[in-house]
N, CA, C and O atoms as a GROMACS GRO file, in nm:
protein
  560
    1MET      N    1 -13.714  12.136  -3.548
    1MET     CA    2 -13.709  12.017  -3.466
    1MET      C    3 -13.846  11.982  -3.409
    1MET      O    4 -13.863  11.873  -3.355
    2THR      N    5 -13.940  12.069  -3.421
    2THR     CA    6 -14.071  12.042  -3.364
    2THR      C    7 -14.143  11.932  -3.441
    2THR      O    8 -14.224  11.860  -3.384
    3MET      N    9 -14.114  11.919  -3.570
    3MET     CA   10 -14.180  11.814  -3.647
    3MET      C   11 -14.136  11.676  -3.598
    3MET      O   12 -14.218  11.585  -3.588
    4PHE      N   13 -14.009  11.660  -3.567
    4PHE     CA   14 -13.963  11.532  -3.515
    4PHE      C   15 -14.016  11.506  -3.375
    4PHE      O   16 -14.038  11.391  -3.338
    5ASN      N   17 -14.037  11.611  -3.297
    5ASN     CA   18 -14.101  11.594  -3.166
    5ASN      C   19 -14.245  11.547  -3.183
    5ASN      O   20 -14.293  11.465  -3.106
    6ASP      N   21 -14.313  11.600  -3.285
    6ASP     CA   22 -14.450  11.556  -3.311
    6ASP      C   23 -14.454  11.409  -3.355
    6ASP      O   24 -14.544  11.334  -3.318
    7VAL      N   25 -14.354  11.369  -3.435
    7VAL     CA   26 -14.346  11.230  -3.479
    7VAL      C   27 -14.320  11.139  -3.358
    7VAL      O   28 -14.382  11.033  -3.347
    8ALA      N   29 -14.230  11.179  -3.269
    8ALA     CA   30 -14.202  11.100  -3.150
    8ALA      C   31 -14.326  11.092  -3.060
    8ALA      O   32 -14.354  10.987  -3.002
    9GLU      N   33 -14.400  11.201  -3.050
    9GLU     CA   34 -14.523  11.200  -2.971
    9GLU      C   35 -14.627  11.107  -3.032
    9GLU      O   36 -14.699  11.038  -2.959
   10SER      N   37 -14.636  11.106  -3.165
   10SER     CA   38 -14.733  11.017  -3.229
   10SER      C   39 -14.691  10.870  -3.214
   10SER      O   40 -14.777  10.782  -3.213
   11LEU      N   41 -14.562  10.843  -3.204
   11LEU     CA   42 -14.517  10.706  -3.177
   11LEU      C   43 -14.561  10.661  -3.038
   11LEU      O   44 -14.600  10.545  -3.019
   12ARG      N   45 -14.556  10.751  -2.941
   12ARG     CA   46 -14.599  10.717  -2.806
   12ARG      C   47 -14.751  10.694  -2.798
   12ARG      O   48 -14.798  10.618  -2.714
   13ALA      N   49 -14.825  10.760  -2.886
   13ALA     CA   50 -14.971  10.751  -2.882
   13ALA      C   51 -15.027  10.640  -2.971
   13ALA      O   52 -15.149  10.630  -2.987
   14MET      N   53 -14.941  10.556  -3.029
   14MET     CA   54 -14.988  10.452  -3.120
   14MET      C   55 -15.064  10.344  -3.044
   14MET      O   56 -15.026  10.304  -2.934
   15THR      N   57 -15.172  10.299  -3.104
   15THR     CA   58 -15.253  10.190  -3.048
   15THR      C   59 -15.225  10.062  -3.126
   15THR      O   60 -15.144  10.061  -3.219
   16SER      N   61 -15.294   9.954  -3.089
   16SER     CA   62 -15.277   9.828  -3.161
   16SER      C   63 -15.326   9.840  -3.305
   16SER      O   64 -15.272   9.777  -3.395
   17LEU      N   65 -15.429   9.920  -3.326
   17LEU     CA   66 -15.478   9.941  -3.462
   17LEU      C   67 -15.372  10.009  -3.548
   17LEU      O   68 -15.353   9.973  -3.664
   18HIS      N   69 -15.304  10.108  -3.491
   18HIS     CA   70 -15.199  10.176  -3.565
   18HIS      C   71 -15.085  10.081  -3.599
   18HIS      O   72 -15.030  10.085  -3.710
   19LEU      N   73 -15.049   9.996  -3.504
   19LEU     CA   74 -14.942   9.898  -3.530
   19LEU      C   75 -14.982   9.800  -3.640
   19LEU      O   76 -14.901   9.766  -3.726
   20LEU      N   77 -15.108   9.755  -3.636
   20LEU     CA   78 -15.156   9.662  -3.739
   20LEU      C   79 -15.156   9.730  -3.877
   20LEU      O   80 -15.115   9.669  -3.976
   21LEU      N   81 -15.203   9.854  -3.882
   21LEU     CA   82 -15.206   9.925  -4.010
   21LEU      C   83 -15.065   9.949  -4.063
   21LEU      O   84 -15.040   9.935  -4.183
   22ALA      N   85 -14.973   9.984  -3.975
   22ALA     CA   86 -14.834  10.004  -4.018
   22ALA      C   87 -14.774   9.872  -4.069
   22ALA      O   88 -14.704   9.870  -4.170
   23PHE      N   89 -14.802   9.764  -3.998
   23PHE     CA   90 -14.752   9.633  -4.040
   23PHE      C   91 -14.807   9.596  -4.178
   23PHE      O   92 -14.731   9.555  -4.266
   24LEU      N   93 -14.937   9.611  -4.197
   24LEU     CA   94 -14.997   9.579  -4.327
   24LEU      C   95 -14.943   9.669  -4.437
   24LEU      O   96 -14.921   9.623  -4.550
   25ALA      N   97 -14.922   9.795  -4.405
   25ALA     CA   98 -14.871   9.887  -4.507
   25ALA      C   99 -14.730   9.848  -4.551
   25ALA      O  100 -14.701   9.849  -4.670
   26PHE      N  101 -14.644   9.815  -4.459
   26PHE     CA  102 -14.506   9.788  -4.496
   26PHE      C  103 -14.485   9.648  -4.552
   26PHE      O  104 -14.404   9.629  -4.642
   27ILE      N  105 -14.557   9.550  -4.501
   27ILE     CA  106 -14.549   9.417  -4.560
   27ILE      C  107 -14.607   9.419  -4.701
   27ILE      O  108 -14.550   9.362  -4.794
   28GLY      N  109 -14.721   9.487  -4.716
   28GLY     CA  110 -14.780   9.499  -4.850
   28GLY      C  111 -14.688   9.572  -4.947
   28GLY      O  112 -14.678   9.535  -5.064
   29TYR      N  113 -14.620   9.675  -4.898
   29TYR     CA  114 -14.526   9.750  -4.982
   29TYR      C  115 -14.410   9.661  -5.026
   29TYR      O  116 -14.370   9.664  -5.143
   30MET      N  117 -14.356   9.582  -4.933
   30MET     CA  118 -14.243   9.497  -4.968
   30MET      C  119 -14.284   9.386  -5.064
   30MET      O  120 -14.209   9.352  -5.156
   31VAL      N  121 -14.402   9.328  -5.045
   31VAL     CA  122 -14.449   9.225  -5.138
   31VAL      C  123 -14.476   9.285  -5.276
   31VAL      O  124 -14.446   9.223  -5.378
   32ALA      N  125 -14.532   9.406  -5.279
   32ALA     CA  126 -14.562   9.471  -5.407
   32ALA      C  127 -14.435   9.507  -5.482
   32ALA      O  128 -14.434   9.503  -5.606
   33GLU      N  129 -14.330   9.542  -5.413
   33GLU     CA  130 -14.205   9.580  -5.479
   33GLU      C  131 -14.115   9.462  -5.510
   33GLU      O  132 -14.029   9.472  -5.598
   34GLY      N  133 -14.133   9.351  -5.441
   34GLY     CA  134 -14.047   9.235  -5.462
   34GLY      C  135 -14.089   9.155  -5.584
   34GLY      O  136 -14.188   9.186  -5.650
   35GLN      N  137 -14.012   9.052  -5.612
   35GLN     CA  138 -14.039   8.967  -5.727
   35GLN      C  139 -14.075   8.824  -5.686
   35GLN      O  140 -14.071   8.733  -5.768
   36LEU      N  141 -14.109   8.805  -5.560
   36LEU     CA  142 -14.140   8.670  -5.513
   36LEU      C  143 -14.282   8.625  -5.546
   36LEU      O  144 -14.307   8.506  -5.560
   37ALA      N  145 -14.372   8.719  -5.558
   37ALA     CA  146 -14.513   8.686  -5.580
   37ALA      C  147 -14.551   8.711  -5.726
   37ALA      O  148 -14.485   8.790  -5.794
   38PRO      N  149 -14.656   8.646  -5.774
   38PRO     CA  150 -14.704   8.674  -5.910
   38PRO      C  151 -14.758   8.817  -5.921
   38PRO      O  152 -14.778   8.884  -5.820
   39ALA      N  153 -14.780   8.861  -6.043
   39ALA     CA  154 -14.820   9.000  -6.068
   39ALA      C  155 -14.953   9.034  -6.001
   39ALA      O  156 -14.969   9.144  -5.949
   40ARG      N  157 -15.046   8.942  -6.002
   40ARG     CA  158 -15.178   8.970  -5.942
   40ARG      C  159 -15.166   8.989  -5.790
   40ARG      O  160 -15.229   9.079  -5.734
   41VAL      N  161 -15.086   8.907  -5.725
   41VAL     CA  162 -15.066   8.920  -5.581
   41VAL      C  163 -14.995   9.051  -5.550
   41VAL      O  164 -15.029   9.118  -5.452
   42ARG      N  165 -14.896   9.088  -5.632
   42ARG     CA  166 -14.826   9.215  -5.610
   42ARG      C  167 -14.920   9.333  -5.627
   42ARG      O  168 -14.910   9.431  -5.553
   43LEU      N  169 -15.013   9.325  -5.722
   43LEU     CA  170 -15.109   9.433  -5.742
   43LEU      C  171 -15.200   9.447  -5.620
   43LEU      O  172 -15.220   9.558  -5.571
   44TYR      N  173 -15.254   9.335  -5.571
   44TYR     CA  174 -15.341   9.340  -5.454
   44TYR      C  175 -15.266   9.386  -5.330
   44TYR      O  176 -15.320   9.462  -5.249
   45SER      N  177 -15.143   9.341  -5.314
   45SER     CA  178 -15.067   9.384  -5.196
   45SER      C  179 -15.033   9.532  -5.205
   45SER      O  180 -15.021   9.599  -5.102
   46GLY      N  181 -15.016   9.585  -5.325
   46GLY     CA  182 -14.996   9.729  -5.340
   46GLY      C  183 -15.120   9.807  -5.299
   46GLY      O  184 -15.110   9.911  -5.234
   47PHE      N  185 -15.238   9.757  -5.337
   47PHE     CA  186 -15.363   9.821  -5.295
   47PHE      C  187 -15.379   9.815  -5.143
   47PHE      O  188 -15.420   9.913  -5.080
   48ILE      N  189 -15.347   9.700  -5.084
   48ILE     CA  190 -15.357   9.685  -4.939
   48ILE      C  191 -15.259   9.779  -4.869
   48ILE      O  192 -15.293   9.840  -4.768
   49ALA      N  193 -15.138   9.789  -4.923
   49ALA     CA  194 -15.038   9.878  -4.863
   49ALA      C  195 -15.083  10.024  -4.869
   49ALA      O  196 -15.071  10.097  -4.771
   50ALA      N  197 -15.134  10.066  -4.984
   50ALA     CA  198 -15.178  10.205  -4.998
   50ALA      C  199 -15.297  10.234  -4.907
   50ALA      O  200 -15.302  10.339  -4.844
   51ALA      N  201 -15.394  10.143  -4.901
   51ALA     CA  202 -15.511  10.164  -4.816
   51ALA      C  203 -15.473  10.166  -4.668
   51ALA      O  204 -15.524  10.248  -4.592
   52SER      N  205 -15.383  10.076  -4.628
   52SER     CA  206 -15.340  10.073  -4.487
   52SER      C  207 -15.262  10.198  -4.451
   52SER      O  208 -15.280  10.253  -4.342
   53ALA      N  209 -15.176  10.243  -4.540
   53ALA     CA  210 -15.099  10.365  -4.513
   53ALA      C  211 -15.191  10.486  -4.505
   53ALA      O  212 -15.173  10.572  -4.418
   54LEU      N  213 -15.288  10.493  -4.594
   54LEU     CA  214 -15.382  10.605  -4.591
   54LEU      C  215 -15.466  10.602  -4.462
   54LEU      O  216 -15.485  10.706  -4.400
   55TRP      N  217 -15.513  10.486  -4.423
   55TRP     CA  218 -15.591  10.473  -4.300
   55TRP      C  219 -15.504  10.509  -4.179
   55TRP      O  220 -15.551  10.573  -4.085
   56PHE      N  221 -15.376  10.468  -4.181
   56PHE     CA  222 -15.284  10.501  -4.073
   56PHE      C  223 -15.268  10.652  -4.060
   56PHE      O  224 -15.271  10.706  -3.950
   57VAL      N  225 -15.251  10.720  -4.173
   57VAL     CA  226 -15.234  10.866  -4.170
   57VAL      C  227 -15.362  10.934  -4.121
   57VAL      O  228 -15.356  11.026  -4.040
   58ILE      N  229 -15.476  10.889  -4.170
   58ILE     CA  230 -15.603  10.951  -4.130
   58ILE      C  231 -15.631  10.928  -3.982
   58ILE      O  232 -15.682  11.018  -3.914
   59ASP      N  233 -15.600  10.808  -3.931
   59ASP     CA  234 -15.632  10.775  -3.793
   59ASP      C  235 -15.527  10.825  -3.693
   59ASP      O  236 -15.548  10.814  -3.573
   60SER      N  237 -15.415  10.878  -3.740
   60SER     CA  238 -15.312  10.930  -3.650
   60SER      C  239 -15.363  11.054  -3.579
   60SER      O  240 -15.446  11.127  -3.633
   61PRO      N  241 -15.315  11.080  -3.456
   61PRO     CA  242 -15.358  11.201  -3.386
   61PRO      C  243 -15.326  11.328  -3.465
   61PRO      O  244 -15.407  11.421  -3.468
   62GLN      N  245 -15.211  11.331  -3.529
   62GLN     CA  246 -15.177  11.441  -3.620
   62GLN      C  247 -15.144  11.377  -3.754
   62GLN      O  248 -15.052  11.296  -3.763
   63TRP      N  249 -15.218  11.412  -3.857
   63TRP     CA  250 -15.199  11.344  -3.986
   63TRP      C  251 -15.063  11.375  -4.045
   63TRP      O  252 -15.009  11.293  -4.119
   64THR      N  253 -15.005  11.491  -4.015
   64THR     CA  254 -14.872  11.522  -4.070
   64THR      C  255 -14.766  11.432  -4.008
   64THR      O  256 -14.673  11.391  -4.076
   65ALA      N  257 -14.780  11.402  -3.878
   65ALA     CA  258 -14.684  11.311  -3.814
   65ALA      C  259 -14.700  11.170  -3.869
   65ALA      O  260 -14.600  11.100  -3.888
   66GLY      N  261 -14.823  11.128  -3.896
   66GLY     CA  262 -14.846  10.996  -3.955
   66GLY      C  263 -14.787  10.987  -4.095
   66GLY      O  264 -14.729  10.885  -4.132
   67ALA      N  265 -14.802  11.094  -4.173
   67ALA     CA  266 -14.744  11.095  -4.308
   67ALA      C  267 -14.592  11.091  -4.301
   67ALA      O  268 -14.527  11.027  -4.384
   68MET      N  269 -14.534  11.161  -4.203
   68MET     CA  270 -14.388  11.157  -4.186
   68MET      C  271 -14.340  11.016  -4.149
   68MET      O  272 -14.237  10.971  -4.197
   69LEU      N  273 -14.416  10.947  -4.063
   69LEU     CA  274 -14.379  10.810  -4.026
   69LEU      C  275 -14.382  10.718  -4.147
   69LEU      O  276 -14.292  10.636  -4.165
   70ILE      N  277 -14.484  10.731  -4.229
   70ILE     CA  278 -14.493  10.648  -4.350
   70ILE      C  279 -14.375  10.679  -4.443
   70ILE      O  280 -14.312  10.588  -4.497
   71ALA      N  281 -14.346  10.807  -4.462
   71ALA     CA  282 -14.236  10.846  -4.551
   71ALA      C  283 -14.102  10.798  -4.497
   71ALA      O  284 -14.018  10.750  -4.573
   72LEU      N  285 -14.081  10.809  -4.366
   72LEU     CA  286 -13.955  10.761  -4.307
   72LEU      C  287 -13.942  10.610  -4.320
   72LEU      O  288 -13.832  10.560  -4.345
   73ALA      N  289 -14.050  10.537  -4.303
   73ALA     CA  290 -14.044  10.390  -4.314
   73ALA      C  291 -14.017  10.346  -4.457
   73ALA      O  292 -13.938  10.254  -4.480
   74VAL      N  293 -14.081  10.410  -4.554
   74VAL     CA  294 -14.056  10.375  -4.695
   74VAL      C  295 -13.911  10.410  -4.731
   74VAL      O  296 -13.846  10.336  -4.804
   75GLY      N  297 -13.863  10.523  -4.680
   75GLY     CA  298 -13.723  10.560  -4.704
   75GLY      C  299 -13.627  10.461  -4.640
   75GLY      O  300 -13.523  10.430  -4.698
   76ALA      N  301 -13.660  10.411  -4.521
   76ALA     CA  302 -13.575  10.313  -4.454
   76ALA      C  303 -13.570  10.182  -4.533
   76ALA      O  304 -13.465  10.119  -4.544
   77ILE      N  305 -13.685  10.141  -4.586
   77ILE     CA  306 -13.687  10.018  -4.669
   77ILE      C  307 -13.602  10.039  -4.795
   77ILE      O  308 -13.529   9.949  -4.835
   78GLY      N  309 -13.612  10.156  -4.856
   78GLY     CA  310 -13.530  10.186  -4.973
   78GLY      C  311 -13.382  10.191  -4.940
   78GLY      O  312 -13.300  10.143  -5.019
   79LEU      N  313 -13.346  10.248  -4.826
   79LEU     CA  314 -13.206  10.253  -4.784
   79LEU      C  315 -13.152  10.112  -4.757
   79LEU      O  316 -13.039  10.082  -4.794
   80PHE      N  317 -13.233  10.027  -4.694
   80PHE     CA  318 -13.192   9.889  -4.671
   80PHE      C  319 -13.171   9.816  -4.804
   80PHE      O  320 -13.072   9.744  -4.819
   81THR      N  321 -13.262   9.833  -4.898
   81THR     CA  322 -13.250   9.768  -5.029
   81THR      C  323 -13.125   9.815  -5.102
   81THR      O  324 -13.054   9.735  -5.162
   82ALA      N  325 -13.100   9.945  -5.098
   82ALA     CA  326 -12.980   9.999  -5.165
   82ALA      C  327 -12.853   9.947  -5.100
   82ALA      O  328 -12.755   9.918  -5.169
   83THR      N  329 -12.852   9.935  -4.967
   83THR     CA  330 -12.734   9.884  -4.898
   83THR      C  331 -12.707   9.739  -4.935
   83THR      O  332 -12.592   9.701  -4.960
   84VAL      N  333 -12.812   9.658  -4.939
   84VAL     CA  334 -12.794   9.518  -4.977
   84VAL      C  335 -12.746   9.508  -5.121
   84VAL      O  336 -12.660   9.425  -5.152
   85TRP      N  337 -12.799   9.591  -5.210
   85TRP     CA  338 -12.759   9.589  -5.350
   85TRP      C  339 -12.612   9.625  -5.366
   85TRP      O  340 -12.540   9.560  -5.440
   86VAL      N  341 -12.567   9.729  -5.295
   86VAL     CA  342 -12.428   9.773  -5.305
   86VAL      C  343 -12.335   9.668  -5.246
   86VAL      O  344 -12.231   9.638  -5.304
   87LEU      N  345 -12.370   9.611  -5.131
   87LEU     CA  346 -12.286   9.508  -5.071
   87LEU      C  347 -12.277   9.383  -5.158
   87LEU      O  348 -12.169   9.325  -5.172
   88SER      N  349 -12.387   9.342  -5.216
   88SER     CA  350 -12.381   9.222  -5.301
   88SER      C  351 -12.301   9.249  -5.428
   88SER      O  352 -12.235   9.158  -5.478
   89ALA      N  353 -12.306   9.372  -5.480
   89ALA     CA  354 -12.224   9.405  -5.597
   89ALA      C  355 -12.076   9.412  -5.560
   89ALA      O  356 -11.990   9.368  -5.636
   90ALA      N  357 -12.046   9.467  -5.442
   90ALA     CA  358 -11.907   9.479  -5.398
   90ALA      C  359 -11.845   9.343  -5.368
   90ALA      O  360 -11.726   9.323  -5.391
   91LEU      N  361 -11.924   9.250  -5.318
   91LEU     CA  362 -11.873   9.117  -5.286
   91LEU      C  363 -11.878   9.021  -5.403
   91LEU      O  364 -11.833   8.907  -5.392
   92GLY      N  365 -11.933   9.066  -5.515
   92GLY     CA  366 -11.940   8.979  -5.633
   92GLY      C  367 -12.050   8.877  -5.626
   92GLY      O  368 -12.042   8.774  -5.693
   93LEU      N  369 -12.152   8.902  -5.548
   93LEU     CA  370 -12.261   8.806  -5.534
   93LEU      C  371 -12.372   8.826  -5.636
   93LEU      O  372 -12.462   8.743  -5.647
   94ARG      N  373 -12.366   8.935  -5.709
   94ARG     CA  374 -12.474   8.962  -5.806
   94ARG      C  375 -12.448   8.882  -5.932
   94ARG      O  376 -12.343   8.894  -5.995
   95ARG      N  377 -12.545   8.801  -5.968
   95ARG     CA  378 -12.539   8.727  -6.093
   95ARG      C  379 -12.662   8.759  -6.172
   95ARG      O  380 -12.772   8.766  -6.117
   96THR      N  381 -12.646   8.780  -6.300
   96THR     CA  382 -12.762   8.803  -6.384
   96THR      C  383 -12.800   8.671  -6.449
   96THR      O  384 -12.720   8.610  -6.519
   97ALA      N  385 -12.920   8.630  -6.424
   97ALA     CA  386 -12.970   8.505  -6.482
   97ALA      C  387 -13.035   8.538  -6.616
   97ALA      O  388 -13.118   8.629  -6.626
   98SER      N  389 -12.997   8.464  -6.718
   98SER     CA  390 -13.057   8.486  -6.850
   98SER      C  391 -13.188   8.409  -6.854
   98SER      O  392 -13.189   8.286  -6.866
   99ILE      N  393 -13.296   8.481  -6.845
   99ILE     CA  394 -13.427   8.417  -6.843
   99ILE      C  395 -13.467   8.371  -6.983
   99ILE      O  396 -13.540   8.273  -6.997
  100GLY      N  397 -13.420   8.441  -7.086
  100GLY     CA  398 -13.461   8.411  -7.221
  100GLY      C  399 -13.407   8.278  -7.274
  100GLY      O  400 -13.469   8.217  -7.360
  101HIS      N  401 -13.293   8.233  -7.223
  101HIS     CA  402 -13.232   8.111  -7.273
  101HIS      C  403 -13.273   7.994  -7.185
  101HIS      O  404 -13.271   8.002  -7.062
  102ALA      N  405 -13.310   7.886  -7.250
  102ALA     CA  406 -13.346   7.766  -7.175
  102ALA      C  407 -13.219   7.698  -7.127
  102ALA      O  408 -13.118   7.698  -7.198
  103ALA      N  409 -13.224   7.642  -7.011
  103ALA     CA  410 -13.109   7.571  -6.958
  103ALA      C  411 -13.087   7.443  -7.037
  103ALA      O  412 -13.182   7.381  -7.085
  104GLN      N  413 -12.962   7.404  -7.051
  104GLN     CA  414 -12.929   7.281  -7.122
  104GLN      C  415 -12.978   7.163  -7.039
  104GLN      O  416 -12.954   7.158  -6.918
  105PRO      N  417 -13.047   7.068  -7.102
  105PRO     CA  418 -13.093   6.952  -7.025
  105PRO      C  419 -12.974   6.867  -6.982
  105PRO      O  420 -12.875   6.855  -7.053
  106LEU      N  421 -12.986   6.809  -6.866
  106LEU     CA  422 -12.882   6.721  -6.816
  106LEU      C  423 -12.885   6.590  -6.893
  106LEU      O  424 -12.993   6.539  -6.924
  107PRO      N  425 -12.769   6.534  -6.924
  107PRO     CA  426 -12.769   6.405  -6.995
  107PRO      C  427 -12.822   6.295  -6.902
  107PRO      O  428 -12.796   6.295  -6.782
  108LEU      N  429 -12.895   6.203  -6.961
  108LEU     CA  430 -12.949   6.092  -6.884
  108LEU      C  431 -12.837   5.994  -6.854
  108LEU      O  432 -12.751   5.970  -6.938
  109PRO      N  433 -12.837   5.936  -6.735
  109PRO     CA  434 -12.732   5.838  -6.702
  109PRO      C  435 -12.755   5.709  -6.779
  109PRO      O  436 -12.868   5.670  -6.807
  110LEU      N  437 -12.645   5.645  -6.814
  110LEU     CA  438 -12.653   5.516  -6.883
  110LEU      C  439 -12.700   5.409  -6.785
  110LEU      O  440 -12.663   5.413  -6.667
  111PRO      N  441 -12.781   5.315  -6.832
  111PRO     CA  442 -12.826   5.209  -6.740
  111PRO      C  443 -12.709   5.120  -6.700
  111PRO      O  444 -12.620   5.089  -6.780
  112LEU      N  445 -12.712   5.082  -6.576
  112LEU     CA  446 -12.608   4.994  -6.524
  112LEU      C  447 -12.639   4.850  -6.564
  112LEU      O  448 -12.756   4.812  -6.569
  113PRO      N  449 -12.535   4.768  -6.593
  113PRO     CA  450 -12.561   4.627  -6.625
  113PRO      C  451 -12.613   4.554  -6.503
  113PRO      O  452 -12.571   4.580  -6.390
  114LEU      N  453 -12.705   4.463  -6.527
  114LEU     CA  454 -12.762   4.385  -6.417
  114LEU      C  455 -12.660   4.284  -6.368
  114LEU      O  456 -12.589   4.223  -6.447
  115PRO      N  457 -12.653   4.267  -6.238
  115PRO     CA  458 -12.559   4.166  -6.185
  115PRO      C  459 -12.610   4.026  -6.216
  115PRO      O  460 -12.730   4.004  -6.236
  116GLU      N  461 -12.519   3.934  -6.220
  116GLU     CA  462 -12.555   3.795  -6.246
  116GLU      C  463 -12.632   3.739  -6.126
  116GLU      O  464 -12.594   3.758  -6.011
  117ALA      N  465 -12.740   3.670  -6.156
  117ALA     CA  466 -12.816   3.606  -6.050
  117ALA      C  467 -12.743   3.481  -6.006
  117ALA      O  468 -12.711   3.397  -6.091
  118PRO      N  469 -12.716   3.464  -5.878
  118PRO     CA  470 -12.633   3.351  -5.835
  118PRO      C  471 -12.703   3.216  -5.842
  118PRO      O  472 -12.636   3.114  -5.859
  119GLY      N  473 -12.836   3.212  -5.830
  119GLY     CA  474 -12.903   3.083  -5.823
  119GLY      C  475 -12.952   3.031  -5.956
  119GLY      O  476 -12.994   2.915  -5.962
  120ILE      N  477 -12.950   3.108  -6.064
  120ILE     CA  478 -13.005   3.064  -6.192
  120ILE      C  479 -12.889   3.040  -6.290
  120ILE      O  480 -12.809   3.130  -6.313
  121PRO      N  481 -12.881   2.921  -6.346
  121PRO     CA  482 -12.775   2.897  -6.445
  121PRO      C  483 -12.800   2.980  -6.571
  121PRO      O  484 -12.913   3.017  -6.601
  122ALA      N  485 -12.694   3.008  -6.645
  122ALA     CA  486 -12.700   3.094  -6.763
  122ALA      C  487 -12.788   3.034  -6.872
  122ALA      O  488 -12.853   3.109  -6.945
  123ASP      N  489 -12.793   2.899  -6.886
  123ASP     CA  490 -12.872   2.841  -6.993
  123ASP      C  491 -13.023   2.854  -6.965
  123ASP      O  492 -13.101   2.852  -7.060
  124ARG      N  493 -13.066   2.867  -6.842
  124ARG     CA  494 -13.208   2.885  -6.813
  124ARG      C  495 -13.249   3.032  -6.831
  124ARG      O  496 -13.366   3.060  -6.858
  125ARG      N  497 -13.156   3.124  -6.818
  125ARG     CA  498 -13.188   3.265  -6.831
  125ARG      C  499 -13.198   3.308  -6.976
  125ARG      O  500 -13.273   3.401  -7.006
  126ALA      N  501 -13.130   3.248  -7.062
  126ALA     CA  502 -13.121   3.291  -7.200
  126ALA      C  503 -13.256   3.296  -7.270
  126ALA      O  504 -13.282   3.397  -7.337
  127PRO      N  505 -13.347   3.196  -7.262
  127PRO     CA  506 -13.474   3.206  -7.333
  127PRO      C  507 -13.562   3.321  -7.281
  127PRO      O  508 -13.634   3.384  -7.358
  128ILE      N  509 -13.557   3.348  -7.151
  128ILE     CA  510 -13.637   3.456  -7.095
  128ILE      C  511 -13.588   3.590  -7.148
  128ILE      O  512 -13.667   3.675  -7.187
  129VAL      N  513 -13.459   3.607  -7.150
  129VAL     CA  514 -13.402   3.732  -7.199
  129VAL      C  515 -13.432   3.748  -7.347
  129VAL      O  516 -13.466   3.859  -7.390
  130ALA      N  517 -13.421   3.642  -7.425
  130ALA     CA  518 -13.447   3.651  -7.568
  130ALA      C  519 -13.593   3.682  -7.595
  130ALA      O  520 -13.624   3.754  -7.691
  131ALA      N  521 -13.686   3.629  -7.513
  131ALA     CA  522 -13.827   3.652  -7.537
  131ALA      C  523 -13.871   3.791  -7.495
  131ALA      O  524 -13.971   3.843  -7.546
  132THR      N  525 -13.799   3.853  -7.403
  132THR     CA  526 -13.841   3.986  -7.358
  132THR      C  527 -13.774   4.098  -7.435
  132THR      O  528 -13.806   4.215  -7.414
  133ARG      N  529 -13.682   4.066  -7.522
  133ARG     CA  530 -13.620   4.171  -7.602
  133ARG      C  531 -13.720   4.227  -7.700
  133ARG      O  532 -13.802   4.152  -7.753
  134PRO      N  533 -13.715   4.359  -7.726
  134PRO     CA  534 -13.805   4.415  -7.826
  134PRO      C  535 -13.774   4.357  -7.964
  134PRO      O  536 -13.657   4.344  -8.002
  135GLY      N  537 -13.875   4.323  -8.035
  135GLY     CA  538 -13.859   4.270  -8.170
  135GLY      C  539 -13.829   4.120  -8.172
  135GLY      O  540 -13.802   4.064  -8.278
  136ALA      N  541 -13.833   4.056  -8.058
  136ALA     CA  542 -13.805   3.912  -8.056
  136ALA      C  543 -13.925   3.838  -8.115
  136ALA      O  544 -14.040   3.873  -8.090
  137LEU      N  545 -13.895   3.737  -8.192
  137LEU     CA  546 -13.998   3.658  -8.256
  137LEU      C  547 -14.043   3.545  -8.163
  137LEU      O  548 -13.963   3.486  -8.092
  138GLN      N  549 -14.171   3.519  -8.167
  138GLN     CA  550 -14.223   3.410  -8.087
  138GLN      C  551 -14.203   3.279  -8.164
  138GLN      O  552 -14.211   3.278  -8.287
  139SER      N  553 -14.177   3.171  -8.093
  139SER     CA  554 -14.152   3.044  -8.161
  139SER      C  555 -14.281   2.975  -8.202
  139SER      O  556 -14.274   2.885  -8.285
  140HIS      N  557 -14.396   3.008  -8.151
  140HIS     CA  558 -14.521   2.941  -8.187
  140HIS      C  559 -14.603   3.027  -8.276
  140HIS      O  560 -14.712   2.986  -8.316
   0.00000   0.00000   0.00000
């Protein structure tokens, strides 16, 4: 039980620098493990997470307590991820998206007929419509 007492003591002795390093380590770890960012960003965030965690352990009053804190935090993130995965599978929320198949394109809507213009008689509209049709021949 003395190891957990040492970890609790190191939590009490944490400074703002330790909190910043822990934050960078865990946010970087989550970004590196997730699929939200492109591969290059995940690679850099993994480097940032590893460097921050290493600096946190080195700068801790007892490096073994700092290493235990990092290990416990990574384990907690893994436990949270596993819990979410199991709950989503149990509730039927997990769907596998087929990335290899392209989605079917949506059909284009048919154009709506234009309403009749109330102020223009039909005989005046006919030459304009005939002249704007594709393939219409010019009279001159």
